C-alpha positions in Angstrom: -22.0 7.7 -14.7 -19.8 6.8 -17.6 -16.0 6.8 -17.1 -13.8 9.0 -19.0 -11.3 7.3 -21.3 -8.5 8.1 -18.9 -10.5 6.7 -15.9 -11.3 3.6 -18.0 -7.6 3.0 -18.9 -6.7 3.4 -15.2 -9.3 0.9 -14.2 -7.9 -1.6 -16.8 -4.4 -1.0 -15.4 -5.6 -1.8 -11.9 -6.9 -5.2 -13.0 -4.8 -8.5 -12.9 -2.1 -8.5 -15.5 1.3 -9.9 -16.4 2.8 -7.4 -14.0 0.4 -8.0 -11.1 -1.3 -11.3 -11.2 -3.8 -10.2 -8.4 -4.2 -6.6 -9.6 -4.6 -3.6 -7.3 -8.4 -3.7 -6.5 -8.8 -7.1 -4.8 -12.5 -7.8 -4.5 -13.4 -4.1 -4.3 -16.0 -3.2 -6.9 -16.3 0.5 -5.9 -15.2 3.2 -8.4 -11.6 4.3 -7.9 -12.6 7.7 -6.8 -14.9 6.2 -4.2 -12.1 4.1 -2.8 -9.8 7.1 -2.5 -12.5 9.2 -0.9 -13.3 6.6 1.8 -9.6 6.1 2.6 -9.1 9.9 2.9 -12.0 10.1 5.3 -10.6 7.2 7.4 -7.3 9.1 7.8 -9.1 12.4 8.6 -11.1 10.6 11.3 -7.9 9.1 12.7 -6.3 12.6 12.7 -3.3 11.5 10.7 -2.1 13.2 7.6 -1.1 11.3 4.5 2.4 12.8 4.8 2.9 11.4 8.3 1.6 8.1 7.2 3.9 8.0 4.1 6.8 9.0 6.3 6.1 6.1 8.7 5.7 3.6 5.8 9.0 4.7 4.2 10.8 4.4 7.6 9.3 0.9 8.3 10.2 -0.3 4.8 13.7 1.0 5.1 14.3 -0.5 8.5 13.0 -3.9 7.4 15.1 -3.8 4.2 18.2 -2.8 6.1 17.7 -5.9 8.4 18.4 -8.3 5.5 15.4 -10.6 6.2 15.8 -10.5 10.1 12.8 -9.5 12.1 13.1 -5.9 13.4 11.1 -4.3 16.1 9.6 -1.0 14.8 7.9 -0.1 18.2 6.8 -2.2 21.1 4.5 -4.9 19.7 5.1 -4.0 16.1 7.7 -5.9 14.0 8.7 -6.0 10.4 10.5 -8.4 8.1 11.7 -7.9 4.5 11.3 -10.4 1.8 13.5 -9.8 -1.3 12.2 -10.2 -4.8 13.8 -9.9 -8.1 12.6 -7.5 -10.8 10.6 -4.4 -11.0 6.9 -3.6 -11.4 5.4 -0.6 -13.3 3.0 1.7 -11.6 -0.6 1.4 -12.8 -0.7 5.2 -12.9 0.7 6.4 -16.2 4.1 8.2 -16.0 4.9 7.0 -12.5 7.8 4.8 -13.6 8.7 1.3 -12.3 9.5 0.2 -8.8 11.6 -2.5 -7.1 9.9 -5.6 -6.0 10.2 -6.8 -2.4 8.0 -6.4 0.5 8.1 -5.5 4.2 5.6 -7.4 6.3 4.6 -5.3 9.3 3.0 -7.3 12.1 1.1 -6.3 15.2 2.5 -9.1 17.5 -0.5 -8.9 19.9 -3.3 -9.3 17.3 -1.4 -10.9 14.4 -2.7 -8.2 12.0 -0.4 -7.4 9.1 0.2 -5.0 6.4 2.5 -5.5 3.5 4.5 -2.5 2.4 6.0 -2.2 -1.1 7.9 0.7 -2.7 5.1 0.8 -5.3 2.5 0.8 -2.6 4.1 3.8 -0.9 4.2 5.6 -4.2 0.5 5.0 -4.8 -0.4 6.6 -1.5 2.1 9.4 -1.7 1.2 10.5 -5.2 -2.4 9.3 -5.7 -4.0 8.8 -2.3 -4.6 5.2 -3.5 -4.3 2.6 -0.8 -5.5 -0.2 -3.1 -8.9 -1.9 -3.1 -10.3 -4.0 -0.2 -9.2 -7.6 -0.6 -5.9 -6.7 -2.4 -3.0 -8.5 -0.9 -1.0 -5.2 -0.8 -3.8 -2.9 0.5 -2.5 -0.6 3.1 -5.6 -0.3 5.3 -5.6 3.2 6.7 -7.3 2.1 10.0 -4.8 -0.6 10.6 -1.8 1.6 9.8 -3.0 4.4 12.1 -3.4 1.7 14.9 0.2 0.5 14.2 1.5 4.1 14.3 0.1 4.8 17.7 
């Protein structure tokens, strides 16, 4: 099926660029709507709402940022550390604005599994249900986040 001009522009915005050298899709070749649909289904199966997930991401990001680079325990076996970065990055979705750089790395200390939370990543989930493509450095994997939440 042929993409609409709007979908084609979004797909182009999600590719590597001067703003995001890796892009937002990673190695994922699925259409954007398919990525979003699969991630919605994963959340449903885990019985977690997007709103609850976003609230947890915001809280984890804020706690890590407030610790000024120190490791903070979010819950037993789950830690976070914030890494400051200069500058801002625009959203690939038109009209969303620009977001501060910096990332909170959340780690399951038992397994070593990690997710990287950014202010842009939170926005992409909150406003567009977009967790980024598989293989993207900043993908917020729904199954892993729901595991960390529990």
